[in-house]
DRENDO-1510 file (C-alpha; in Angstrom, 1 decimal, always signed):
<recs>
REC; n; res; u; v; w
REC; 1; MET; +0.0; +0.0; +0.0 .
REC; 2; ASN; +1.2; +3.5; -0.8 .
REC; 3; CYS; -0.3; +4.8; +2.4 .
REC; 4; TRP; +2.5; +3.2; +4.5 .
REC; 5; SER; +4.9; +5.9; +3.4 .
REC; 6; ARG; +2.5; +8.5; +4.8 .
REC; 7; TYR; +1.6; +6.6; +8.0 .
REC; 8; PRO; +4.9; +4.9; +9.0 .
REC; 9; ALA; +4.2; +5.2; +12.8 .
REC; 10; PHE; +0.9; +3.4; +12.3 .
REC; 11; TYR; +2.6; +0.7; +10.2 .
REC; 12; TYR; +5.2; +0.2; +13.0 .
REC; 13; GLY; +2.5; +0.0; +15.6 .
REC; 14; LEU; +0.7; -2.7; +13.6 .
REC; 15; ALA; +4.0; -4.6; +13.3 .
REC; 16; LEU; +4.3; -4.7; +17.1 .
REC; 17; ILE; +0.7; -6.0; +17.4 .
REC; 18; CYS; +1.4; -8.6; +14.7 .
REC; 19; GLY; +4.5; -9.8; +16.7 .
REC; 20; VAL; +2.4; -10.4; +19.7 .
REC; 21; SER; -0.4; -12.1; +17.7 .
REC; 22; LEU; +2.2; -14.3; +16.1 .
REC; 23; TYR; +3.1; -15.7; +19.5 .
REC; 24; TYR; -0.5; -16.8; +19.9 .
REC; 25; GLY; -0.4; -18.6; +16.5 .
REC; 26; ILE; -2.2; -15.9; +14.5 .
REC; 27; TRP; +0.0; -15.9; +11.4 .
REC; 28; PHE; -1.9; -14.0; +8.7 .
REC; 29; PRO; -1.4; -10.5; +10.0 .
REC; 30; ILE; +2.3; -10.6; +9.0 .
REC; 31; LEU; +1.1; -10.7; +5.4 .
REC; 32; ILE; +0.4; -7.0; +5.7 .
REC; 33; GLY; +4.1; -6.4; +5.8 .
REC; 34; PHE; +4.5; -7.5; +2.2 .
REC; 35; THR; +2.4; -4.4; +1.2 .
REC; 36; GLY; +4.9; -1.9; +2.6 .
REC; 37; LYS; +7.8; -0.3; +0.8 .
REC; 38; THR; +11.4; -1.6; +1.4 .
REC; 39; ILE; +12.5; +0.7; +4.3 .
REC; 40; CYS; +9.1; +0.4; +6.1 .
REC; 41; ARG; +9.0; -3.3; +5.6 .
REC; 42; ILE; +12.5; -3.8; +7.0 .
REC; 43; VAL; +11.8; -1.7; +10.1 .
REC; 44; GLY; +8.4; -3.3; +10.4 .
REC; 45; TYR; +9.7; -6.8; +10.5 .
REC; 46; PHE; +12.4; -5.9; +12.9 .
REC; 47; LEU; +9.8; -4.5; +15.3 .
REC; 48; LEU; +7.6; -7.6; +14.7 .
REC; 49; SER; +10.6; -9.8; +15.7 .
REC; 50; CYS; +11.2; -7.7; +18.8 .
REC; 51; ALA; +7.5; -8.0; +19.8 .
REC; 52; LEU; +7.6; -11.7; +19.2 .
REC; 53; TYR; +10.7; -12.1; +21.3 .
REC; 54; ALA; +9.3; -10.0; +24.2 .
REC; 55; SER; +6.1; -12.1; +24.1 .
REC; 56; ILE; +8.1; -15.3; +24.3 .
REC; 57; VAL; +10.0; -13.9; +27.3 .
REC; 58; ASN; +7.1; -12.3; +29.1 .
REC; 59; LEU; +4.1; -14.4; +28.2 .
REC; 60; THR; +5.7; -17.9; +28.1 .
REC; 61; ASP; +4.4; -20.4; +30.6 .
REC; 62; LYS; +7.9; -20.6; +32.1 .
REC; 63; ASN; +7.3; -17.2; +33.6 .
REC; 64; LYS; +3.8; -18.0; +34.9 .
REC; 65; ILE; +2.9; -19.0; +38.4 .
REC; 66; GLU; +0.4; -21.9; +38.1 .
REC; 67; CYS; -0.7; -22.2; +41.7 .
REC; 68; SER; -0.6; -20.5; +45.1 .
REC; 69; THR; +3.1; -19.8; +45.9 .
REC; 70; ASN; +5.0; -18.2; +48.8 .
REC; 71; GLY; +8.0; -15.9; +48.2 .
REC; 72; THR; +9.5; -12.4; +48.3 .
REC; 73; GLY; +8.8; -9.8; +45.7 .
REC; 74; TYR; +9.9; -6.3; +44.7 .
REC; 75; PHE; +6.7; -4.3; +44.2 .
REC; 76; GLN; +6.2; -1.1; +42.3 .
REC; 77; ILE; +2.8; +0.6; +43.0 .
REC; 78; ASN; +1.1; +2.1; +40.0 .
REC; 79; LYS; -2.4; +2.8; +41.4 .
REC; 80; ILE; -4.3; +2.9; +44.7 .
REC; 81; ARG; -8.1; +2.8; +44.7 .
REC; 82; LYS; -11.0; +2.2; +47.1 .
REC; 83; SER; -13.2; -0.8; +47.0 .
REC; 84; ASN; -16.6; -1.5; +48.6 .
REC; 85; ASN; -17.9; -5.0; +48.1 .
REC; 86; PHE; -21.1; -5.8; +50.1 .
REC; 87; GLY; -20.2; -3.2; +52.7 .
REC; 88; LYS; -16.6; -4.3; +53.2 .
REC; 89; LYS; -14.4; -1.4; +52.5 .
REC; 90; SER; -10.8; -1.9; +51.4 .
REC; 91; LEU; -7.9; -0.4; +49.5 .
REC; 92; ILE; -6.6; -2.0; +46.3 .
REC; 93; TYR; -2.9; -1.6; +45.5 .
REC; 94; GLU; -2.2; -2.3; +41.8 .
REC; 95; GLY; +1.2; -2.6; +40.3 .
REC; 96; ILE; +4.1; -4.8; +39.0 .
REC; 97; ILE; +6.1; -7.2; +41.0 .
REC; 98; LYS; +9.5; -6.7; +39.2 .
REC; 99; THR; +11.0; -9.9; +40.7 .
REC; 100; PHE; +9.4; -12.6; +42.8 .
REC; 101; VAL; +11.7; -15.1; +44.4 .
REC; 102; THR; +10.5; -18.5; +45.6 .
REC; 103; SER; +12.5; -21.4; +47.1 .
REC; 104; ASP; +13.4; -22.7; +43.7 .
REC; 105; LYS; +12.7; -20.1; +41.0 .
REC; 106; THR; +12.6; -16.3; +40.2 .
REC; 107; TYR; +9.7; -14.8; +38.3 .
REC; 108; TYR; +9.7; -11.4; +36.6 .
REC; 109; ASP; +7.2; -8.6; +35.8 .
REC; 110; ILE; +4.1; -10.0; +37.4 .
REC; 111; ARG; +0.9; -7.9; +37.2 .
REC; 112; CYS; -0.5; -8.0; +40.7 .
REC; 113; PHE; -3.0; -6.4; +43.1 .
REC; 114; ILE; -3.1; -6.4; +46.9 .
REC; 115; GLN; -6.3; -5.9; +48.8 .
REC; 116; VAL; -5.9; -4.3; +52.3 .
REC; 117; TYR; -8.9; -4.0; +54.6 .
REC; 118; ASN; -9.3; -1.0; +56.9 .
REC; 119; LYS; -8.8; -3.0; +60.0 .
REC; 120; THR; -5.3; -3.8; +59.0 .
REC; 121; LYS; -2.3; -1.4; +58.8 .
REC; 122; ILE; -2.5; +0.9; +55.7 .
REC; 123; ASN; +0.8; +1.4; +53.9 .
REC; 124; LYS; +1.5; +4.5; +52.0 .
REC; 125; GLY; +2.0; +4.2; +48.2 .
REC; 126; ASN; +4.8; +6.8; +48.0 .
REC; 127; CYS; +7.6; +4.3; +47.5 .
REC; 128; ASP; +8.4; +0.8; +46.4 .
REC; 129; TYR; +8.2; -2.2; +48.8 .
REC; 130; VAL; +9.7; -5.6; +49.4 .
REC; 131; LEU; +6.8; -7.9; +50.1 .
REC; 132; ASN; +6.7; -11.3; +51.8 .
REC; 133; GLY; +3.6; -13.4; +51.3 .
REC; 134; ASN; +1.6; -15.7; +49.1 .
REC; 135; ILE; +0.7; -15.0; +45.5 .
REC; 136; ILE; -2.4; -16.5; +43.8 .
REC; 137; PRO; -3.2; -16.6; +40.1 .
REC; 138; ILE; -6.5; -14.8; +39.3 .
REC; 139; SER; -6.7; -14.8; +35.5 .
REC; 140; ASN; -4.3; -14.7; +32.5 .
REC; 141; ASN; -1.3; -12.7; +33.6 .
REC; 142; LEU; -3.0; -11.2; +36.6 .
REC; 143; TYR; -2.3; -12.2; +40.3 .
REC; 144; LYS; -3.4; -11.4; +43.8 .
REC; 145; MET; -1.0; -11.3; +46.7 .
REC; 146; ASN; -1.7; -11.9; +50.4 .
REC; 147; VAL; +1.0; -9.9; +52.1 .
REC; 148; GLU; +2.5; -10.9; +55.5 .
REC; 149; LYS; +5.1; -8.1; +55.7 .
REC; 150; TRP; +5.7; -4.8; +53.9 .
REC; 151; THR; +9.2; -3.4; +53.9 .
REC; 152; PRO; +9.6; +0.1; +52.3 .
REC; 153; ILE; +12.6; +0.6; +50.1 .
REC; 154; ASN; +14.7; +3.7; +50.8 .
REC; 155; ASN; +15.4; +6.2; +48.0 .
REC; 156; THR; +12.4; +5.1; +45.9 .
REC; 157; TYR; +9.4; +7.2; +45.0 .
REC; 158; SER; +5.9; +6.7; +43.5 .
REC; 159; THR; +3.3; +9.3; +42.7 .
REC; 160; SER; +0.5; +6.8; +43.5 .
REC; 161; GLU; +0.0; +8.2; +47.0 .
REC; 162; LEU; -0.2; +11.8; +45.9 .
REC; 163; ARG; -2.6; +10.8; +43.0 .
REC; 164; PHE; -4.8; +8.9; +45.5 .
REC; 165; THR; -4.9; +11.9; +47.9 .
REC; 166; LEU; -5.8; +14.3; +45.2 .
REC; 167; LYS; -8.6; +12.1; +43.9 .
REC; 168; ASN; -10.0; +11.7; +47.3 .
REC; 169; ASN; -10.0; +15.5; +47.8 .
REC; 170; LEU; -11.9; +15.9; +44.5 .
REC; 171; LYS; -14.5; +13.2; +45.5 .
REC; 172; SER; -14.9; +14.9; +48.9 .
REC; 173; TYR; -15.6; +18.2; +47.2 .
REC; 174; LEU; -18.2; +16.6; +44.8 .
REC; 175; LYS; -19.9; +14.8; +47.7 .
REC; 176; LYS; -20.4; +18.1; +49.5 .
REC; 177; GLN; -21.9; +19.7; +46.4 .
REC; 178; ILE; -24.0; +16.8; +45.0 .
REC; 179; LYS; -26.5; +15.1; +47.3 .
REC; 180; ASP; -27.7; +12.4; +44.9 .
REC; 181; PHE; -25.4; +9.4; +45.1 .
REC; 182; ASP; -25.7; +8.2; +41.5 .
REC; 183; THR; -25.1; +11.7; +40.2 .
REC; 184; TYR; -22.1; +12.2; +42.5 .
REC; 185; SER; -20.7; +8.8; +41.3 .
REC; 186; PHE; -21.1; +9.9; +37.7 .
REC; 187; PHE; -19.2; +13.2; +38.3 .
REC; 188; ALA; -16.6; +11.4; +40.3 .
REC; 189; ALA; -16.0; +8.9; +37.5 .
REC; 190; ILE; -15.6; +11.5; +34.7 .
REC; 191; GLY; -13.4; +13.6; +37.1 .
REC; 192; SER; -11.1; +10.9; +38.5 .
REC; 193; GLY; -11.4; +8.1; +36.0 .
REC; 194; GLU; -12.5; +5.6; +38.7 .
REC; 195; THR; -16.0; +4.2; +39.0 .
REC; 196; GLU; -16.8; +3.1; +42.6 .
REC; 197; ASN; -20.5; +2.7; +42.0 .
REC; 198; LYS; -20.9; -0.8; +40.6 .
REC; 199; TYR; -24.6; -0.2; +39.7 .
REC; 200; LEU; -23.7; +2.8; +37.7 .
REC; 201; ALA; -21.0; +0.8; +35.9 .
REC; 202; ILE; -23.3; -2.1; +35.1 .
REC; 203; LYS; -26.0; +0.2; +33.7 .
REC; 204; PHE; -23.5; +2.1; +31.5 .
REC; 205; ASN; -22.2; -1.3; +30.3 .
REC; 206; GLN; -25.7; -2.4; +29.4 .
REC; 207; SER; -26.3; +0.8; +27.5 .
REC; 208; GLY; -23.0; +0.6; +25.7 .
REC; 209; LEU; -21.8; +3.8; +27.3 .
REC; 210; ARG; -19.0; +2.4; +29.5 .
REC; 211; HIS; -16.4; +4.2; +27.4 .
REC; 212; LEU; -17.8; +7.6; +28.6 .
REC; 213; LEU; -16.9; +6.8; +32.2 .
REC; 214; ALA; -13.3; +5.7; +31.4 .
REC; 215; ILE; -11.0; +8.6; +30.6 .
REC; 216; SER; -10.1; +8.6; +26.9 .
REC; 217; GLY; -9.6; +10.8; +23.9 .
REC; 218; PHE; -13.2; +12.1; +24.1 .
REC; 219; HIS; -12.5; +13.6; +27.6 .
REC; 220; TYR; -9.1; +15.0; +26.4 .
REC; 221; SER; -10.9; +16.6; +23.4 .
REC; 222; CYS; -13.4; +18.2; +25.9 .
REC; 223; LEU; -10.5; +19.4; +28.1 .
REC; 224; ILE; -8.7; +21.0; +25.2 .
REC; 225; MET; -11.9; +22.6; +23.9 .
REC; 226; ILE; -12.8; +24.1; +27.3 .
REC; 227; PHE; -9.4; +25.3; +28.5 .
REC; 228; GLY; -8.4; +26.3; +25.0 .
REC; 229; PHE; -11.4; +28.6; +24.7 .
REC; 230; PHE; -10.6; +30.4; +27.9 .
REC; 231; LEU; -6.9; +30.5; +27.4 .
REC; 232; ASN; -7.2; +32.1; +24.0 .
REC; 233; LEU; -9.2; +34.9; +25.5 .
REC; 234; PHE; -6.2; +36.0; +27.6 .
REC; 235; LEU; -3.0; +34.6; +26.1 .
REC; 236; GLN; -1.3; +34.5; +22.7 .
REC; 237; LYS; -1.7; +31.4; +20.7 .
REC; 238; LYS; +1.8; +29.9; +21.3 .
REC; 239; LEU; +1.6; +30.6; +25.1 .
REC; 240; SER; -1.9; +29.1; +25.1 .
REC; 241; ILE; -0.7; +25.9; +23.5 .
REC; 242; ILE; +2.3; +25.6; +25.9 .
REC; 243; VAL; -0.1; +26.0; +28.9 .
REC; 244; LEU; -2.4; +23.3; +27.3 .
REC; 245; ILE; +0.5; +20.9; +27.0 .
REC; 246; ILE; +1.4; +21.4; +30.7 .
REC; 247; LEU; -2.3; +21.0; +31.8 .
REC; 248; THR; -2.9; +17.8; +29.7 .
REC; 249; SER; +0.4; +16.3; +31.1 .
REC; 250; ILE; -0.6; +17.2; +34.7 .
REC; 251; TYR; -4.1; +15.6; +34.0 .
REC; 252; PHE; -2.3; +12.5; +32.6 .
REC; 253; THR; -0.3; +12.2; +35.8 .
REC; 254; PHE; -3.4; +12.8; +38.0 .
REC; 255; ILE; -5.5; +10.1; +36.3 .
REC; 256; GLY; -2.7; +7.5; +36.1 .
REC; 257; GLU; -1.5; +5.3; +33.2 .
REC; 258; SER; -4.0; +3.2; +31.3 .
REC; 259; PRO; -4.2; +1.9; +27.7 .
REC; 260; SER; -6.9; +4.4; +26.6 .
REC; 261; LEU; -5.3; +7.3; +28.4 .
REC; 262; ASN; -1.9; +6.6; +26.9 .
REC; 263; ARG; -3.3; +6.9; +23.5 .
REC; 264; ALA; -5.3; +10.0; +24.3 .
REC; 265; TRP; -2.3; +11.7; +25.9 .
REC; 266; MET; +0.1; +10.9; +23.1 .
REC; 267; SER; -2.3; +12.0; +20.4 .
REC; 268; THR; -3.0; +15.2; +22.3 .
REC; 269; LEU; +0.7; +16.0; +22.7 .
REC; 270; ILE; +1.4; +15.3; +19.0 .
REC; 271; TYR; -1.5; +17.6; +18.0 .
REC; 272; LEU; -0.5; +20.4; +20.3 .
REC; 273; ILE; +3.2; +20.2; +19.5 .
REC; 274; GLY; +2.4; +20.2; +15.8 .
REC; 275; SER; +0.3; +23.3; +16.3 .
REC; 276; LEU; +3.1; +24.9; +18.2 .
REC; 277; ILE; +5.6; +24.5; +15.4 .
REC; 278; TYR; +3.1; +25.1; +12.6 .
REC; 279; LYS; +3.1; +21.5; +11.4 .
REC; 280; ASN; -0.1; +19.5; +10.6 .
REC; 281; SER; -0.2; +16.3; +12.7 .
REC; 282; CYS; -1.4; +13.1; +11.1 .
REC; 283; ALA; -4.1; +11.3; +13.1 .
REC; 284; LEU; -3.1; +7.8; +12.0 .
REC; 285; ASN; +0.5; +8.4; +12.8 .
REC; 286; ALA; -0.5; +9.8; +16.2 .
REC; 287; LEU; -2.5; +6.6; +16.7 .
REC; 288; GLY; +0.6; +4.5; +15.8 .
REC; 289; VAL; +2.7; +6.4; +18.3 .
REC; 290; GLY; +0.1; +5.7; +20.9 .
REC; 291; ILE; +0.2; +1.9; +20.1 .
REC; 292; ILE; +4.1; +1.9; +20.3 .
REC; 293; PHE; +4.1; +3.9; +23.5 .
REC; 294; SER; +1.5; +1.6; +25.2 .
REC; 295; ILE; +3.1; -1.7; +24.2 .
REC; 296; THR; +6.5; -0.4; +25.2 .
REC; 297; LEU; +5.2; +0.4; +28.7 .
REC; 298; ASP; +3.2; -2.7; +29.1 .
REC; 299; PRO; +3.4; -5.6; +26.6 .
REC; 300; PHE; +0.4; -7.2; +28.3 .
REC; 301; CYS; -1.9; -4.2; +27.4 .
REC; 302; ILE; -2.7; -5.8; +24.0 .
REC; 303; LEU; -4.8; -8.4; +25.9 .
REC; 304; ASN; -6.8; -5.6; +27.7 .
REC; 305; VAL; -10.3; -5.2; +26.3 .
REC; 306; GLY; -10.1; -1.4; +27.0 .
REC; 307; TYR; -7.0; -1.2; +24.9 .
REC; 308; GLN; -8.6; -3.1; +22.0 .
REC; 309; LEU; -11.8; -1.0; +22.1 .
REC; 310; SER; -10.0; +2.3; +22.5 .
REC; 311; TYR; -7.6; +1.9; +19.6 .
REC; 312; ALA; -10.1; +0.1; +17.3 .
REC; 313; ALA; -12.8; +2.8; +17.8 .
REC; 314; THR; -10.3; +5.5; +17.1 .
REC; 315; PHE; -9.1; +3.8; +13.9 .
REC; 316; ALA; -12.8; +3.4; +12.8 .
REC; 317; ILE; -13.4; +7.1; +13.4 .
REC; 318; LEU; -10.3; +8.1; +11.4 .
REC; 319; THR; -10.9; +5.8; +8.4 .
REC; 320; ILE; -14.4; +4.3; +8.3 .
REC; 321; TYR; -16.3; +7.4; +9.4 .
REC; 322; PRO; -15.3; +9.6; +6.4 .
REC; 323; TYR; -16.6; +7.0; +4.0 .
REC; 324; LEU; -19.9; +6.5; +5.9 .
REC; 325; GLU; -20.3; +10.3; +6.2 .
REC; 326; ARG; -20.1; +10.7; +2.5 .
REC; 327; LYS; -22.8; +8.0; +2.0 .
REC; 328; ILE; -25.1; +9.7; +4.5 .
REC; 329; ARG; -24.8; +12.9; +2.5 .
REC; 330; ILE; -27.2; +11.2; +0.0 .
REC; 331; ILE; -30.0; +11.6; +2.6 .
REC; 332; LEU; -28.7; +14.6; +4.5 .
REC; 333; PRO; -26.7; +16.6; +1.9 .
REC; 334; LYS; -23.8; +18.8; +2.8 .
REC; 335; ARG; -24.2; +22.4; +1.5 .
REC; 336; GLN; -21.7; +25.0; +0.4 .
REC; 337; PHE; -21.2; +27.9; +2.8 .
REC; 338; LYS; -22.6; +30.4; +0.4 .
REC; 339; ASP; -25.8; +28.3; -0.1 .
REC; 340; VAL; -26.3; +28.1; +3.7 .
REC; 341; GLU; -25.8; +31.8; +4.0 .
REC; 342; ASN; -28.6; +32.5; +1.6 .
REC; 343; MET; -31.1; +30.3; +3.5 .
REC; 344; ASN; -33.7; +31.8; +5.8 .
REC; 345; TYR; -33.5; +31.7; +9.6 .
REC; 346; LEU; -35.5; +28.5; +10.0 .
REC; 347; ASN; -33.7; +26.6; +7.2 .
REC; 348; LYS; -30.3; +27.6; +8.6 .
REC; 349; HIS; -31.1; +26.0; +12.0 .
REC; 350; GLY; -32.6; +23.0; +10.2 .
REC; 351; TYR; -29.4; +22.5; +8.2 .
REC; 352; ILE; -27.3; +22.8; +11.4 .
REC; 353; LEU; -29.4; +20.1; +13.0 .
REC; 354; SER; -29.2; +17.8; +10.0 .
REC; 355; SER; -25.4; +18.3; +10.0 .
REC; 356; ILE; -25.2; +17.3; +13.7 .
REC; 357; VAL; -27.4; +14.2; +12.9 .
REC; 358; ARG; -25.2; +13.3; +10.0 .
REC; 359; LEU; -22.1; +13.6; +12.1 .
REC; 360; SER; -23.6; +11.5; +15.0 .
REC; 361; ILE; -24.9; +8.7; +12.8 .
REC; 362; GLY; -21.6; +8.5; +10.9 .
REC; 363; LEU; -19.5; +8.3; +14.1 .
REC; 364; THR; -21.9; +5.8; +15.8 .
REC; 365; LEU; -22.0; +3.4; +12.9 .
REC; 366; SER; -18.3; +3.5; +12.3 .
REC; 367; VAL; -17.5; +2.7; +15.9 .
REC; 368; THR; -20.3; +0.1; +16.1 .
REC; 369; ILE; -18.9; -1.8; +13.1 .
REC; 370; ILE; -15.6; -2.5; +14.7 .
REC; 371; CYS; -16.8; -2.8; +18.3 .
REC; 372; ILE; -19.3; -5.5; +17.7 .
REC; 373; PRO; -16.8; -8.4; +17.0 .
REC; 374; ILE; -14.6; -7.3; +20.0 .
REC; 375; SER; -17.7; -7.2; +22.3 .
REC; 376; LEU; -18.9; -10.6; +21.1 .
REC; 377; TYR; -15.4; -12.1; +21.7 .
REC; 378; HIS; -15.0; -10.7; +25.3 .
REC; 379; PHE; -18.6; -10.5; +26.5 .
REC; 380; ASN; -20.7; -12.7; +24.2 .
REC; 381; TYR; -23.1; -9.9; +23.6 .
REC; 382; PHE; -23.4; -6.4; +22.2 .
REC; 383; PRO; -25.9; -3.8; +23.5 .
REC; 384; LEU; -27.9; -2.5; +20.5 .
REC; 385; SER; -29.1; +0.4; +22.6 .
REC; 386; SER; -25.6; +1.8; +22.3 .
REC; 387; ILE; -26.4; +2.8; +18.7 .
REC; 388; PHE; -29.2; +5.0; +19.9 .
REC; 389; PHE; -27.5; +6.4; +23.1 .
REC; 390; ASN; -24.2; +7.3; +21.3 .
REC; 391; LEU; -26.1; +9.6; +19.0 .
REC; 392; PHE; -26.5; +12.1; +21.7 .
REC; 393; PHE; -25.1; +11.0; +25.1 .
REC; 394; PRO; -21.5; +12.2; +24.4 .
REC; 395; PHE; -23.0; +15.7; +24.2 .
REC; 396; VAL; -24.7; +15.2; +27.6 .
REC; 397; VAL; -21.3; +14.1; +29.1 .
REC; 398; THR; -19.6; +17.2; +27.4 .
REC; 399; THR; -22.0; +19.6; +29.2 .
REC; 400; ALA; -21.4; +17.7; +32.5 .
REC; 401; MET; -17.6; +18.1; +32.0 .
REC; 402; ILE; -18.0; +21.8; +31.3 .
REC; 403; ALA; -20.0; +22.2; +34.6 .
REC; 404; LEU; -17.3; +20.2; +36.5 .
REC; 405; ILE; -14.4; +22.2; +35.1 .
REC; 406; VAL; -16.1; +25.5; +35.8 .
REC; 407; SER; -17.0; +24.4; +39.3 .
REC; 408; LEU; -13.4; +23.6; +40.1 .
REC; 409; SER; -12.1; +26.8; +38.4 .
REC; 410; LEU; -14.7; +29.3; +39.7 .
REC; 411; PRO; -16.0; +28.0; +43.1 .
REC; 412; TYR; -19.0; +30.3; +43.7 .
REC; 413; ILE; -20.3; +30.4; +40.1 .
REC; 414; GLY; -19.3; +26.8; +39.5 .
REC; 415; GLU; -21.1; +25.5; +42.5 .
REC; 416; PHE; -24.4; +27.0; +41.3 .
REC; 417; ILE; -23.8; +25.5; +37.8 .
REC; 418; LEU; -23.0; +22.1; +39.4 .
REC; 419; HIS; -26.2; +22.2; +41.5 .
REC; 420; PHE; -28.2; +22.9; +38.3 .
REC; 421; CYS; -26.4; +20.1; +36.5 .
REC; 422; GLU; -27.2; +17.7; +39.2 .
REC; 423; SER; -30.9; +17.7; +38.3 .
REC; 424; TYR; -30.0; +17.7; +34.6 .
REC; 425; MET; -27.8; +14.5; +35.0 .
REC; 426; ARG; -30.3; +12.9; +37.3 .
REC; 427; PHE; -32.8; +12.9; +34.4 .
REC; 428; TRP; -30.4; +11.3; +32.0 .
REC; 429; LEU; -29.3; +8.7; +34.5 .
REC; 430; ASP; -32.9; +7.7; +35.0 .
REC; 431; VAL; -33.2; +7.3; +31.3 .
REC; 432; ILE; -30.3; +4.9; +31.3 .
REC; 433; PHE; -31.2; +3.1; +34.5 .
REC; 434; TYR; -34.9; +2.5; +33.8 .
REC; 435; GLY; -35.1; +2.4; +30.0 .
REC; 436; GLN; -36.7; -0.8; +28.7 .
REC; 437; TRP; -34.3; -0.8; +25.6 .
REC; 438; GLN; -31.6; -2.1; +27.9 .
REC; 439; MET; -32.9; -5.6; +27.1 .
REC; 440; THR; -32.0; -5.3; +23.4 .
REC; 441; PHE; -28.8; -7.2; +23.0 .
REC; 442; LEU; -27.1; -9.0; +20.1 .
REC; 443; TYR; -25.9; -12.3; +21.5 .
REC; 444; GLY; -23.2; -14.4; +20.0 .
REC; 445; SER; -19.7; -15.8; +20.5 .
REC; 446; ILE; -16.6; -15.7; +18.2 .
REC; 447; GLY; -13.2; -17.2; +18.7 .
REC; 448; LEU; -9.8; -15.4; +18.8 .
REC; 449; LYS; -8.8; -16.3; +15.2 .
REC; 450; LEU; -12.1; -15.2; +13.7 .
REC; 451; LEU; -11.9; -12.0; +15.7 .
REC; 452; CYS; -8.4; -11.3; +14.2 .
REC; 453; TYR; -9.7; -12.1; +10.7 .
REC; 454; VAL; -12.6; -9.7; +11.1 .
REC; 455; ILE; -10.5; -6.9; +12.6 .
REC; 456; SER; -7.7; -7.4; +9.9 .
REC; 457; ALA; -10.4; -7.1; +7.2 .
REC; 458; ILE; -11.8; -3.9; +8.7 .
REC; 459; ILE; -8.3; -2.5; +8.9 .
REC; 460; VAL; -7.5; -3.3; +5.3 .
REC; 461; ALA; -10.9; -1.8; +4.2 .
REC; 462; GLY; -10.3; +1.3; +6.3 .
REC; 463; LEU; -6.9; +1.8; +4.9 .
REC; 464; TYR; -8.2; +1.3; +1.4 .
REC; 465; GLY; -10.9; +3.9; +2.0 .
REC; 466; GLU; -8.2; +6.3; +3.4 .
REC; 467; GLU; -6.1; +5.8; +0.2 .
REC; 468; GLN; -9.1; +6.5; -2.0 .
REC; 469; LYS; -9.9; +9.6; +0.0 .
REC; 470; TYR; -6.2; +10.7; -0.4 .
REC; 471; GLN; -6.3; +10.1; -4.2 .
REC; 472; LEU; -9.6; +12.0; -4.5 .
REC; 473; THR; -8.1; +15.0; -2.6 .
REC; 474; LEU; -5.1; +15.0; -4.9 .
REC; 475; LYS; -7.3; +15.1; -8.0 .
REC; 476; GLN; -9.4; +18.0; -6.5 .
REC; 477; ARG; -6.2; +20.0; -5.9 .
REC; 478; ASN; -5.0; +19.4; -9.4 .
REC; 479; LEU; -8.2; +20.7; -11.0 .
</recs>
C-alpha cells in the first residue's frame, strides 16, 4: 500500500501488534508487511521480531505462576483505589512485582494487586516495597498477593499516594456539592477516571456507554476545547498551546497510566506540539505512536479489552467514518457555505441540526462496526441500545464536564452551575437506569482467530478507504 509511506508510525504500531499475535499462533497479520515499501518493511519486520521475542520472554508459561506460591517480591505501585464490596471497605494496590523469588525459582514482571482492609495497617503508596507473602493466580497474567510483611525501600518514590490523595479531595468536594449518590458517582467517574458505584458501571455497560466513564480521547478533546477557549481569550496562541501541553500532562499524571489514556495523551501531545511548530499532525501516525508507547510500557496491554476497544474505535473514526459520512450525505446533503448563507433563519437551523445528525450517525455506525466483534469475543453480547445512546449522550457528558471544570475553576459560580447540572444529569441517568431498551442485545460468541480475521479485514478496508480519499483529494487539488 502506498499509504504506508505517509503513515509509518501506524505501520510500525501494527508490526508490534502482529508480533504479539504471532506468539498466539495468528499468522496471517504478518502478510500485511508485504504491502509496505522496502524501508518500512525492514523496520516493520524488525519491530515484529522484537515484539515476538518480548512475548516469548514475558508471556511464556515458564514465567507464569500456576498455583498459590510463597515468596518475596519487589513491588512497584502504579495505582491505589478504594473498593466497597457488600459493605466491606478496602484499598486496592495495583502494580508490578518486578521480581518474585521463591524457594526454587525467580519470576519477573508480574501484574499484581493487593487488597488491604481498613482494620489492617494501611501502607502509603509513595515508595516501592519488598513484600513477603503468598501470590495467587486470578486470570491470565493477573495475580493477587496476600502480604504478610511490607518493607519500604529507601530512595524510591511513587506518585500513587499523591494521586490517590488528590482524587479523594476531588471526591470529597463533589460529595459536598452533590447530594444524589448516583449523580455524584457519575461526576466522580468523569473527574477521577474511577467508577466506585458498581450499579452505575453495570447500567452504563448495558447501555453501551461504558467508554464515557473511562477517561479517553473524548475527555481530552473536551478538556482542550474548554481550556483552549478560555486561554485564547487572555493569552497569545503559542503561550496558550504551551499551557495546554502542561495542563494535559498534569491531567495524565493525575488520572494515572492506562491503555486508553496513553493513546489520548500521546495523540493530544502530538497535535499540540504540531500546532506549536506550525506542522499539521497526522491522526493515523499519532494513533501509531500511541500503540508503540502503550506496548513499550506494558506488553500485556494488548490483551486488555479497554486497549482493544479504544484503539479500534479511534481507527474506525479516522478511516471508516469519512466513507460513511459521504454516503449519509445522499440523505442529509452537505451544502456550500454560500448556499447556507442564503437560507432563511429557519432553514439555517434545520441545516445545522441535519449536520449534527449526519455527524452523530456516521460516528456511531463507524465505531459500532468495529466494536461488535470485540464485544462478542469478550462478553458474548453487544448492546444494540448503544447505537441510539451514542447519537446524543456524548453531548450530555460534554456539558457535564464543562460544569465540573467551571465548578473547580470558579468555586462560587461553579457550585451554582454544578447544582443545576445535578438535576440535569439525574434525568439522563434515570433514562439509562430504567429504560426498557436495555434488554435489546445482540448475543453471540466468536473465537480469537475469527476476531483477528474480522479486525484485519476492517483495517484493510479502512486503509483502502483512506487511500481512496487521499487520491480524491489530490485530484481535486490538481483541478
